[in-house]
N, C-alpha and C positions, 0 to 999 in steps of 0.2 A: 246503211245510212238511213236516218229517219227524216221524213219530209213533214211538211205542215199538216198533211192529212192523217199521218200516223203518230204525230207528236201529241200526247195527251195534254200537254200544256198549251197548245196552240189556241184552243177555244177559250183560254183564260189570259190570252195575250194582253199585256198592259200597255196602252197607248201613251206614249210620251208626246204631249201636244206640241213640243218644239220640233218634232220630226216631220215637218211639213214637206220635206223632200219626198216622203212616201206618197203624199197626196199629189205632188207634182208628177211623180212617176206614173201614178194611176191616171191622172188627167191626160198625160201625153200618150198613153197606150192603154186604154181602158180594158181592152180584151186580152192583153198580155202579149208576150210573156212578161212575167213580173219577177222581181228579185225575191229571194227567200224571205226577207223581212216584210215586204209588202204582202206576200202570200199569207204569212202568219196573221197580219193585220186583217186582211180580207176574210180569212177563216173566222177570226173573232167576230168581225162585223156581221158575217152571214150566219154563223152557227152558234156563237156564244150566247149564253143566257143573259138577256137583259130585257126589262119590260118595255113595251111600246116600240119594238123594232120595226123600222120602215122597210117596205118592200114594194115591188112593182107588180101590178095586176095587168095582164094582157086584156085590152079592150077589143082590139082588132088584130089578130095574129100577123106579126111582121110589120105592122103599121102604126099602132097606137097603144100606149101604155098609160095607166093611171097610178098615181101614188096611193099607197094603202099602208095601214099600220096594224100590226099584230095586237090582239087584245092582251091585257095584263094577266088574265086568267084563262085557263083552258076552258073551252066550251062557249066562250063569248064570241060574238061576231067580229070579223075583221072590219076595221073602219076604212072605207074607200073615200078618197078625196076626188070626187067627180070633177072638181074645178081645177085640178092639177093633172093635166094630161100632156103627154109627150108624143111627138111624131118621130123622134130620133132616139133609138135605144141608147146610144152613147150619152146623150144629154140626160136621159132618164137615169142611167147608172151613175152619172156624175152627181146629179141632184141627190140621189139616195146616199151616195158615199158621203157627201157633206153633212147630211142629216145624221147619219150613223157616227161620223167623226164627232159631231157636237155632243151626241148622246154619250159617247165613250170618254171624250176628253173634257167635257164640261165647258167647252168654249167653242165658239164658231170658228170655222176654218176660213182664214182671211186670204184666200187665193182664188183666182178664177181662171 
């Protein structure tokens, strides 16, 4: 049986913006376990190739995280948003999930 990590298509998962139940599932249980469909979406969000992917930078291990953004080209610096800092890893992950959703779907995620 092939899972999302061994499925060569998982990194090219196409997000259907109407599938907001996947976002709701993630919001309810950010650290998992997740359904197979949500695992594919998360794999795409985390490892799929798209410019300007958002990520979290540890500012203070286990206590504070800052929003950052990958550069469009290899060799450029990661952009750190020092004014967007989180003290909850779950809230940080949710924030990044919504940004990645918007980048992939082309529309903002309208749930909180």
